[in-house]
Residue, then its C-alpha position, 0 to 999 in steps of 0.5 A: m859198098a859202091a857198085p862196081i862199074t863194068v868196063p866194056r870189052v871186045p872179044s879180041e881184047d886181052p883176057s887178063a883185062l880188069q872186068n870191073l872197076s869200083l867207084t873209088v878206083l874209077s874216081y881216081l882214074e877220072t882225076i888222071s884222065s882230066g889232067i888233075r893228076p898228070l901222067p908222066p911223059s913215059q906213060l904218055a908215050e906208051l899210051g900214045r894219046p891224051p889221057h882224057d881220050n875215052k880209050f884211057l879207061k880201056y888202057m888202064s883196065s888192060s894188062d898194059s897198066n900192070v906195074s910189072d913189065p912183061i918178061p921179054p923172050t930169054d936168050l937161051s944160047h948161053p951155058i946153063s951156068n949163066y942162068f938162075v934156075n927156079s928150084s924147089h927143095n924136098t918137093y915131095l913133102t906137103g907140109n913141115q919137115l918133121y912129120s908131114q905127108s908126102s905126095t907126088d902131086a907137088y911134082k905135078n903142080s910145080s912142073s906145070d905152074e907157070a911153065e917153070r922148070i924146077s930143080r927137084e930133090e929126091k932122097g932115094h933110101r934103102h928099101r929091102p926085099h919083101v921079108p916080114e922080119t926085115i927092119s930098115n934101120y935109118g936113123p932113130f926111126k925103124r920101120f918094117h918095109k912090107e909094101k908091095s910095089s907095082a911091076a917094073s918095066t925092065f930096061p935092057e941092061t948095059n955094061e958101064t965102062d971106065g975111060a979105058g973101056e974096061s967092063l965092070d961086073m956090077p950087081a944086078p937089081w934084086t928080083s923075085s919070081s913075082t915082079a909084083t913083090r919086088a921091093e923098090p926104092r922110096v923117097l922120104h926125108g930121113h931121121t924124121l916121121t914124114k911119110e914116104v912115096p915110091f921112087r917109081d911114082v915120083c919119076q912117073a909124076i915128073r914124066e907126066a908133067a915135065f914138059l906140058k908148059s915148057d920144053l926147057p930142061i929139068i934138073v932132078s937132084l938125087e941124094v941117095h941112101a940106098g944100097a947097090e942093088q936098089q940103086e940099079i933098080m933106080v937106074e932101071i926105073m929112070k931109064s924105063i920111065w924117062r927114056d928119051f928125056l935122058i941124055p944119051l949114053p955114053a956121053p962125050d967128054c964135056k969141055a963146057l956146059p951146054s945151053p938150055e936151048s940145046l937141052r930142050r925136053k931133057i931131064l938132067v940127073k944131079v947125082k954124086y960122081t964116082d970113079p967107076k974103077k974105084t967103085a968097082a973095087q969097093l962093091q961086092p954083089g949082093k951087099d950094101a956098099v957104104s961109106s962114112a959120112r965123115d968123108g962127105s961122100s954123099s950124093s950131096a951135102s947132108e941136108n940134115e946136117e944141123l938137125h943131126a949133128a949131135d947124133d952124127r957125133k955119137k954114131k957114124d951115119k952110113k951113106s951109100s957109095i954110088v954105083p957107076s950106072l947111076s953116077s953115069l946119068g949125071v952127065y952135065t950135073r955131077a955132084y961133088h962133095f965140097k972141099s974148097l973152091t981151089a980143089p981140082e974138081a972145082t974147075l971141071p965143067t960138069h961139077v956141081f957143089s951143093l952147100s947149105e945156107n950156113k956153109l955158103m955164108e962161111v965160104h962167102a966170109s972167107y973166100g967171097p971173090t973166089l966164090f963169085s968167080h966160081n959161080r960165073n962158070y960153074l953150077m952151084r946149089a944152095f939149100p935151106s938149113g936142116m933146122r928149118v923144120r917148119s919149111d920156112n926159107l932162106d933169103p934167095s936174093v942173097f945167094w943169087r947175088k953170089g951167083v948161085q944158080m939153083v937156090a932151092l926153097n921149101w915150096q910148102r910155105w909162102d913166106e918172104g923167101m918164096m915171095l922173092n922167088e916169085g919176083m924173080f921167076g914169076g911169068s918166066n919159063g924157070y930160067v932167068l939169064k943173069p945180069n951181064g956182070y955175072l955171066g961166065k965165058l961161052s967157050s971151053s976157056a971157062t975152065t981157066g983159073l978163078s979171078r979175084e973180081s968180086q960182085a962189087d967190081a963185076i957190075a955197076h951199083r947205082t943209087l935209087t930213089l923210089s916214090i910210091e903213091i897208094f890210092a885205092a884197092q879193090n877185091i882184096p882177098l881175105p886172109l886164108g880161112d877168113t870169111r867175114p869181109s866186115g871184120f877185115h882191117p887191111y893196111v899196106k906194107c912196102e918193103l925194098h930188098v936190096e944188096k947189103p954192103a957186107e955182101r960186096t965187101g965179103e964181111p959176115i952178112e947180118g942175119g946170115g941169109k935168113a929171109k926177113e922183112g926188106e932192109y927198107k920198109w913202110r907201113g900205111r894206115t889201117m882201113k876197113g873192107t875189101d874195097v878201100d880208099f887209101g887216100a894217096e898215101k906216099v912212100e919214099f925211099k931216098e938215095i939208096a946206094g949200092v943197088v943192082e936193079e936185076l937183083s933187087f925187089l919191091r914187095f907189097k903186102i896187105q895184112d889184116e890188123k889183129i890183136g897179136k900177129d897180123d894175118l897176110a891177105a895179099w901180096a905182090c913182088i916185083r923185080l926192080d928192073r921190071l917195075r914200071g913208072g906211072y899210074r899202074f895196077v899191082h895185081l895181087l896174089d892171095g895167101a896161098g900164092l894164087e892169083s886173085k881179082g885184087v888190085l892196088l892202084v899206085a903211082i910209081q916214080k923211079t930214079l937211078i943214077 
């Protein structure tokens, strides 16, 4: 293997610059600087000097040669519904959805990763008092709850009132003569063998990591299966730990959603909204208040609906009514059970609908333009099917193109869905402004009726021709668990993810939003080693119609050819409007989604008409 050549650097230079270039990569750069391979005019203007200048090598080894354009500062003055929000699903799980461990580390990692703001989901379940004979019967799995929790710091109680100011007599949190033995809610994935984690620990982890990299708001999505007493403890814990991060109560009536700018250093709680007066009539102190799953009165649509449909038909799944003190924390993110897009709550500024990927596809097929119009002005969340037990993912781009702001993904697995998510949010602060045609209104007039304008009418769709030359790669990371470079046989795959015609017409979408390879794809020759000359292989995607740059993605994958399934070694995903033309380096992530030293030298030509 040829020895790499070190590029001189000065201390003030970009720390992300490439330190070493292999002889293969360097030889291609020399053909460019000599004029044998001419630079396109746009890159010549960017370089500001002839390519044969001695500083050309320095330019190509700096971040200026990155194939992905840096994300400019985001305008954060729009209502929060005008942004795509980086969102995770069942964040507490470390693996699959059936029997994996739970940990608070995932909340810390996701909070500090690339300064991204995460819409997280907690499932607070009943945790009964410390009595050895008590069994928590949740679905088919029964567990003794004997764990001792740490002492709670008590927050002064407040009397929640309805619109008329009537005081409500609600259950007080269950307490013991020893606060160390007080039972507290746990976070777990119901109907499974996954482990649980204390709700208090989750709240503490979010507080510790929430605003380390960015002060933009976090949305915490709660699905509550706890009784009234345990819900009051949840409120106490959140108020005690998050304190000033919560929206002050009582909150004024909301005429329009606030902007991320106005919500800096705030934690928004997404929880089912319940009418305080109606809830007071249902609840009795000291007893669990439940409602039938048939009426859909959970804090969000059941995230296990497909997995447990048969069980639900045999036995009603009891779900807890939400006490007013907990419901009141959902100031700007009030969860409502989805009935239809024309229901009265569908025009309330603060409502949030949570729909499974399958349900969203049904709504798209029946009410496509209305769905798109709704998501211009109001919040919606999509989540993976309950059948995705391996923690695989849906295709988020299909749902972004419907205007869905929070497309929750299983971050436990780096698959196509997560790669597209990286293409949308990588390098951002977790909030990405929607394209112009997707933006709603800035004032309270947004509460007017829904239009019939579809995503086909709202924004210009263009015709794309994309040409890619693949020259060489260096420092390609090996597949996870592989330690033998001599046995590594890499090849490059390019995939283009663009809008399908059915998405614009409202017809059923092929695949139903499931993540898969791009609609247009190409595979190169198999080579050997981690420093490779691909010989200027050319990829061409010609005259692809119906393209919206901001919602289309180019994905590079380097895989190791094997007998059977080929292993993923490295990848990159770039949103099409951020794709730079000219000679560029594609910076590669490894199979675990971590930055590597690997780069791919390419030439890009992109034409849109």
